[in-house]
Every structure is written in C-alpha cells, then in structure tokens.
N, C-alpha and C positions, 0 to 999 in steps of 0.2 A: 501446466499440470492438468490431469484429466483422469476422472474415475473410470474404471473398467466398464461400468454400466452406462456410461455417457458416450456411447458410440456416435450418436448423431452430432453431439457438440464437437467431437474430434473431427468428423468429416467437414463440418462447417468451418472449423478453425483452419484446417488444411487448405480449404478453398480460399479463405480470406488471405492467408499468408501467401499462398501461391499467386493470387492476383496482385499482391503487393510486391512480388519478386523476392520473397523471403522464405526461408525454411526454418524449422525449429526441431528441437529434440523433445519428444514427449516423455514426461515423468509421470508415472502412474500415481494418482492421488490416493490418499488414505480415506477409505470409506468409513465414515463415522458410524454407520449402521452396523458395521461388522466388529466394532471394537468391544472387547470384553469389559465388563464393569470394573474389574480389577485394574485394567489398563487405564480406564478413564479416571479412576480415583488416584492412581499413581501419578499420572500426568497433571491432573488438576487437583491440587490438595486443598483448595479453599475457594470460596466465592469471590468473584471479581466485582468491579464497579457496577456491572449490569447483571449481577446475580451469577448463578452457576452456569458455566458454559454448557451448551447443548452438545450432543454427540457430533452433530454436523459441524459445529464450530471447532471442536477438538480435531476432527478429521481435516478440516481446512488448514488449521495451524500446522498439523503434522505433515500435510502435503507441502507446505512452504518449506518446512525443515528438510524434507526430502530433496527439494530443489537446491537448497543451500549446500547440502552434502554433495550432490551430483556436480554442482559448480566447482567446489573445492577439489574434487577428484579429477576434474578436467584440466586443471592447471592453467586456466586462462585468467586474464586480469579483471574483467568485469563480466557479469551475466545479466541479461534482460530476462526477467521472470514474468510470466503471464498466466492468469487464470483462463479457463477455456471458454468463457463467454465474452471475451474481449473483442471489441470492434476497432479496427485500425483506421487512422486518419490518412489524409493524402500524403503522398511521397514518404510513406513510412520507411521505405528502404534507405532513403537518404539519412534518416535519423538512426536507424537500427543496424545499418550495415557497417558502421565504424564507431569506435569509442574515443576517437581523437578529440572530440568536443567536450567530453566529460571532464569537469574540473578536477585537478589533481588531488584536492582535499576532500572530494565527495565520498561520503560513505554510501549514500542512497540518492538516486535521482528519481523522483516520482514522475512517471510518464503519462498518467491518466488524470482525469478531473472528475469532480462531482458538482452538484449544484451549489455547494456552500461557498461563501466568500472567505478568502484567506488573506493573511498578511505575507507579503513578499518584500525582500530588499528591492529598492528601486533600481539600483545599478546592477545589470546582469553580469554574471561571471563568464558568459560566453554566448554564442549564437550557433544554431544549426538549422538550416533550411528555413530561415526567417523566424525561428522560434527562439525565445530568450531562455537562458538558464539562470534562474534566480533562486536565492536562498529562501527556503520556506521557514516562516517564523511563527506559524500557528497550526492548530490541528487541521488535517485534511484527510478524512477517512477513506476507506476502501483500499484494497491492495491488489488490484487486478493487473497492474502493469508498473514495474519499477526496475531500475538498474541498481545492482548492489556490487560493492567492491569485495575483494578477497578478505581483507582485514575485517571488514564489517560482517561478512558472512560467518567468519570464525567466531566473532563476538556474539552474534545472534544465536548461534548454536549453543554456545556456553551458557548464555543467559536464559535459554528456553528449555532446559531439560525438564523443568516443570513450569507451569504458567497458569494464570487465572483470568487473563483478559483475552479477548478475541484478537486475531492476528492484526487487523487494521488498527486496533487500539494500541497494541504492542509496538507497532512501527510508527504510526502517524498521529497519535494523540499527544498534544503538548504536555500532558500530565505523565506520559510514559518516560521512565528513566532512559530508555533507548533513544527516544527523540531528543531528550535534553542533553545527552552526551554524544550525539552524532551530528555530522554535518549533512543536512538533508536539503537537496535542491528540488525545484519544481520546473518542469518544462512547460513553457507558456507561449503559444497555445499548446495544449496537450496533444499527443499523437495517438492516444487511445482512450477508450471509454468502455464501460460495460454495456451490454446490449440494452439494459433498461435506460441508459443515459442518452440514447440517440433520439433526438426530437427535432426534426426539421432544421435546416440551415446550420447544422452542427452544434446547436445549443444543447444544454443538458437539463434534466428534470430531477426531481427528488428521488433518492435511491430506494429500490426495493431490495430483495435478497433472494437467492436460490439456496441458501444454507438451511437445511431442514431444522425446524424448531425455533429459529431465531426470531421469526415474525411475531411469536406469541410471548416472548420473554417480557418480564416486568422488572424494572429497576428496583433493587433492594435498597433500603435505607442504610447509609454508611454509619459506622461508629462515629460519635461526635468528634473525636480527636482527628480522625482521618478526613472527615468532612471539612473541618476547620482548616486543615492543611491544604486541601484541594482548593477551597475558596480563596485562601491567601495566595496560592500559586497562580490561580487564574487571574485574580485581580492585579497581581504584580506584573504578569505577562501582558495583560490587556493595557495597563498603564504605560508600560514600556513601548508597546507597539503604537499606541495612540500618540505618545510623545514624539517618537521618531517619525511618525507619519506627518506631524505638524512641521517638522524640519526638513521634510522631503526625502528622508533616508529610507522610508518604508511606504508601501502602498497597500490598501485593502481592495481586493477585486475578486471577481468570479472568473476563474481560469476557463477559457473557452476551449472547445475541442475543434480541431481542424484536420 
C-alpha cells in the first residue's frame, strides 16, 4: 500500500522488490490528512486503549482494508500485504514466490519482526528457506508485512467497519479479539522489517513510526472494569506462556531478521 504523495517510497519499493526478483500490485493508500471529520467520527466511534486514533492511524487502517478488499476481488488463496517502507531479507523470492509452505489452518502469517521478545510454539509447523513457521502466542506489534487467508480477510473486513484501535493492535495484540480467535503464525527468522528496523548484521532496534501524529499520543486511563479485565487477561496469558515454556512447549525469543 502506498499513498499518492509518497512517490519516492514507491520508487524505492519497486527497486527493492525488483532486486529480489519479485513484483507487486500497488494499492493506493488512504491519506488520513484528506479524511473529513464526519468520516473520522463514523469510522472511529470511541477512544481506544491508546486514546483517540489520529487521522494518520485511521488512514493506515483503511489502507489495509483496501488491500483486503482487493485480495478478495482477485480470487486467490493467500495474499502477502506490505506497507511501503518495508525492507526485504535475503532470498525473499523463495518465501514469497509460493504459498505451499503456509500451514493449512493459518489465518495470518507475520513476515516481519520488531525488537520485542515474543512467545512462540517450540515445534514449527513448517519450514521455508531455512525459516521456521511457528505459532505466535503473544503480542508482536507492527503490520508492515504479513500473509492473510481469504477466510480471515473476509472476517477482518466484517469486524472493522468501525474500529478504535490502531491496525497493529487490531491484528497483533494479544488483547485483541482478532488475535484471540485467529491462528497466527510467525516466520522466524523474519523475511522483512520496516526501514527503522535495519541495524547492522540484520538485527532490529526499537520502533519509530511514520504515521502522522502517532508519536505524540498519550495513553488515556481505562475505565476500572476494562482495566481489571485487561490485567486478568494479561496475567492469565503470561502464566500460560511461562508454564508451557517450562515444559519445553513454548519459547520466548527475539525474532531476528535475515
């Protein structure tokens, strides 16, 4: 996805994909700067966990929705969706040129990584180009590169007619209903990372953002009942992950980029 005003990013992306032996279909992104206030209010009826979404965050979410719709119109089995600041890893064509390695029960496969540590199932469900395909069991934010199935894309569109969380929270937060009811896998090592994540020898650093307004947001206090619910959910998931780690069924690690 790419905004009309971001021509330089599109040129860079075409070069990167071309060097990797890959092509892509450009989907024009939704520019949050151009959204009417009435449309912002219709799409975002309430504050989320991190306060009111900025116009840039709303535009980003709507851009992903445009990709899901285009994917369903194409009649294919899976789609790999990328934001336009993505940096591809080695042998990306071996991973992205075929979907035969994608587990049959996968709703989403996360292709990128950030600096955060995540919990994964120890036993992989598959391999591709020396990369493991492991079930993701904890939050792993950012959504610059992922594969989605048709059934999942249909559900995502239905569930996001209105929204109050940013797109990466909606997809990849352990507190999200989408994450809790979907089968999400992680490719490890990851095959892509956003530009801010490239830091010598393929490692990653803490994320920044290019979504206007997001960097100055402040988290709002949640109502007590919702806060208590979130704390209970986090503690329960944490206890489960730690317990299964002790028995060797899960592992906590930082997914590398290669």
